[in-house]
C-alpha positions as CSV (number, residue, x, y, z in Angstrom):
1,M,59.0,-67.2,-13.7
2,I,56.5,-66.5,-10.9
3,Y,57.1,-68.2,-7.6
4,A,53.8,-68.3,-5.7
5,Q,53.2,-69.6,-2.2
6,A,50.2,-71.8,-1.9
7,G,46.9,-69.8,-1.6
8,T,48.5,-66.3,-2.1
9,T,46.7,-63.8,-4.2
10,V,48.5,-63.2,-7.5
11,E,48.0,-60.1,-9.7
12,A,49.4,-60.1,-13.2
13,F,49.4,-57.5,-16.0
14,L,49.5,-57.7,-19.8
15,I,50.9,-54.3,-20.9
16,G,50.9,-52.9,-24.4
17,A,48.1,-55.1,-25.8
18,P,45.6,-53.4,-28.1
19,E,42.3,-52.2,-26.6
20,G,39.1,-54.1,-27.1
21,L,40.3,-57.6,-26.3
22,I,37.6,-58.1,-23.6
23,P,35.7,-60.3,-24.3
24,G,38.0,-62.7,-26.0
25,L,41.1,-62.3,-24.0
26,E,42.0,-65.3,-21.9
27,W,44.8,-66.3,-19.5
28,A,46.2,-69.5,-18.0
29,L,48.6,-70.5,-15.3
30,V,51.2,-72.8,-16.8
31,D,53.8,-75.2,-15.3
32,P,56.9,-74.1,-17.2
33,T,58.5,-77.6,-16.8
34,D,55.9,-79.4,-18.9
35,G,53.5,-76.8,-20.3
36,S,50.5,-78.2,-18.4
37,Y,47.9,-75.9,-17.1
38,D,47.7,-75.4,-13.3
39,I,44.8,-73.1,-13.9
40,P,43.1,-73.7,-17.2
41,R,42.4,-71.0,-19.8
42,S,39.8,-68.6,-18.6
43,G,38.5,-65.2,-19.5
44,G,37.4,-64.6,-15.9
45,S,38.8,-62.2,-13.4
46,L,40.1,-59.9,-16.1
47,S,39.9,-56.1,-16.1
48,N,41.1,-53.3,-18.4
49,P,41.9,-50.6,-15.8
50,V,43.6,-48.2,-18.2
51,P,44.1,-48.2,-22.0
52,D,46.5,-51.0,-23.2
53,I,46.8,-52.7,-19.7
54,Y,44.9,-55.8,-18.8
55,R,44.9,-57.2,-15.3
56,V,44.0,-60.6,-13.8
57,T,43.9,-61.5,-10.1
58,F,43.6,-65.1,-8.9
59,T,44.5,-67.4,-6.0
60,A,47.6,-69.5,-6.5
61,P,47.2,-73.3,-6.5
62,A,47.4,-75.3,-3.3
63,V,51.1,-76.2,-4.0
64,A,53.8,-73.5,-3.8
65,D,55.6,-73.6,-7.2
66,T,57.1,-71.7,-10.1
67,Y,54.6,-70.7,-12.9
68,L,54.2,-68.7,-16.1
69,I,51.1,-66.7,-17.0
70,R,50.1,-67.2,-20.7
71,W,47.8,-64.7,-22.3
72,Y,45.7,-65.7,-25.3
73,S,43.5,-64.0,-27.9
74,G,41.7,-66.8,-29.6
75,V,44.3,-69.3,-30.7
76,T,47.1,-66.8,-30.6
77,V,49.5,-66.7,-27.6
78,L,50.0,-62.9,-27.0
79,A,52.6,-63.3,-24.2
80,E,54.1,-65.5,-21.6
81,I,54.7,-63.5,-18.5
82,G,57.1,-64.6,-15.8
83,R,56.6,-61.6,-13.5
84,A,53.6,-60.9,-11.2
85,S,52.8,-59.5,-7.8
86,C,52.0,-62.1,-5.2
87,R,50.7,-61.3,-1.8
88,E,49.4,-63.2,1.2
89,R,45.6,-63.4,1.5
90,V,44.2,-61.3,4.3
């Protein structure tokens, strides 16, 4: 699980996915207790900095909480990631 303070910048990576998923790759920030979306599915803020690694950076919601990042390709869930880098906004 990712614990993110309110308003921090979160950086998450999907590692080992095939190349060529952008466009089409999406992510969402999910509440693990009930599966609801704290940030809905989006293809925004994604990059592919090196082969087989995808990166998303976003601002955590206004409430500090524990989250999962869910990665999608179409209707397929590629991964649920419970680790990310969180840092205070400057």
